[in-house]
N, C-alpha and C positions, 0 to 999 in steps of 0.2 A: 935857551928858550925862556920865554917870558911865562911867568906864573899868572893864571887867571884867578883874580881876587873875586869872591863870592861872599855873600852874607855868611854862608854856611862855613867855608874856609876861613874867612876872618873871625868868625865867631869862636871857632876851635882854636885857633892861634891866639886870640885874645884870653880864652879860657886857660890855656896853658900858662900864660904869664901872670893872669890874675891869681890864679891857684898858688903859683910860687909866692906872689907878693903876700898872699893872706897867711900862708905858712911862715913866712920870713917876717911879717908883721908880729906875729903872735910868738915868735921863738924868743927864747932867752939863752944866750950862750949856745944857740945851735939846737935847743930843744924845744917842743911845743907841749903843752898840756891840753889834753883832749877836753873840750868844752863841755862834755856830757858825762863822762866817768872819770874824768881826772887823771887818766893814765897819762904817763910821760914818755915820750919818743922822741928820735930824732927828726927834725923838721922835714928830711927828705927820705925818711924810712918808716912806712906804716902811719903816716899822717896824711890825711886829705883836706882839702878845703871843703868842708861840708856846709850844705845848706840847713837852715832851719826851715824854711818853707821851700819845698822842692823846686828846683830850677824848671821843672816841667809845667809847673803850674802858671807862670807868667814870666815875660821877658822883663817886666819891671824889676824883679827882685833876683835875675840872673847873675848879674854882676853887683849887688849890692853889698857893700862891706859891712854893713851891719848884719845882713841876714847870713853871711858866710864867714865862720870861723873854723880854728884847726879843730880836728875831729878825727880820732883814731878810725882805721879802717872797719875794725869790728862794729863799731858804733855807728858808723856812716852806712855801711852796707847791710849788716847782719842783725841789727838789734833796733827794736823800737824804741827810739830815746826821744820821742817828741816832747812828753811832759819834763823830762830832764833838761831838755835843750830849752824850753819854754823858761823854767827857771833860771838858768844860767845865761840865758841872753838877756834877761831882765836885770840880773845881777851885774853883767859886764858893761852893757850900755844904759842901764836905767829902767825904772818901772815904767810899763806901757811898751817897750820896745816890741815885744812878742806880739802884742795887739796890733801895733802898727805894722809889723812885718805881714801878718796876716791879713790886714786891710789891703797893703800893697800887692800881695799876692792873688787879689781878685781883679786887679787892673791888667791890662794888656799893653804889650808893646812890641812893636816889630822894629827890629834893629834895621840901620842904613848901613852902606859901605861906609861913608865918611864918618858916621859915628863909631863904628868899630875899629876904623883906622886911627881915630884920635884916641880912643880907650886903649889901643894896643900900644901906640906910642907912650901914652902916660905910664901904663903899667910896667913896660919895659924900663923906663926912666926910673921910677920908684923902687923897682926890684933892684935894680943895680945899686941904687943908693943904700938900700937895706942889706944887700950882701956887703957893702964895705962895712958895716956898723954891726950887723947881727951874727956874723960867722967869724 
């Protein structure tokens, strides 16, 4: 049976690969440091790809590699870590990054099927590269 590709299903599949890519990108010897609290966890155990500006705000920042970083589940889901994330994202990516992400979070973007297919292909490829070097 042929799978029907919709924006929603492609967005979900792309997110799974993007999330894995982010966590592997940030991993050192298989471990990630939470961008907000500094806790260290194995890249695939208790670490999420956490958004500085919530993905629900704008499609523009949903798959933005600067806006999304390794974050422990406690900080990502249960703590208000906005102030700590703001400082950390500027330290990691340069002064003014938090402000730029906030600006981007006010713009809208509707994903298309071709765009998501291209992103999915890209993140699968990049994730496989990182698996060879970071694990």
